[in-house]
N, C-alpha and C positions, 0 to 999 in steps of 0.2 A: 504494500500500500504506500502510495506517495505521501510524503510529509504534509503536503498541502491539503490532502483529503480531510484531515481532522478540522481544518478551517472551513472547508466547504460544508462539511456535516453541520458544524455549528451555525453557519449561515442559513442553510436550508431549514434546519430544525427551528431556528428562531424567526423564520419568516423574513429574512433579510433579502436585500436586492443587490448589494455590492460588497465585495471583499477588498479591503485596503491593506496592501503589504508594502512597507517602505523600510529600507535599512535604517536602523537606529530608532525604530518605533515598535510598539507592540502591534500585533495583528488587530485589525479593527473591522467591524461590519456596520453596514447602514441598514437600519430597520425603521420603517415608517419615516424616512427622512432624517433620522438622527444617527450620527456615527458614534460608536462606543467601542472601547477595547474589549477583546475577547477575554473573559475572566480567566485568571490562572496562567496566562501565557507570558513568556519572557520577551524582552526586546529582541527583535530580529537583527543580528549583527554578525559581521565577520563571516567565517566559514559556514556557519549554519544558514545564513541568508543566501550565500552563493550556492550551497547544496540545494536549497529550496528552488532557486531560480533554474538551476541546471536540470531539474526534473520537469519543468514546464516550458522551457524556452527551446526554440529551434537552436541547433548548435551554432549557426552563424550569428544569431542574435545574442546568444550568451557570450560568445567570443568578443563581440563588439562591446558588451557591457564590461567585460574584464579589462578591456583596453582603456 
């Protein structure tokens, strides 16, 4: 299972519409227009954030991000 799947599960189960992932921030979801942090999640940073991106990005897009 991809690491991002737990974020999508939280999004869907909570009736959310958007998933917000940014390096240096905790994962967030938009529910009924309001953005809030996913409870219990750590800040996405460094290698853990790159691993998450590598799972969902096309290889060329991921390489551009790394540059």
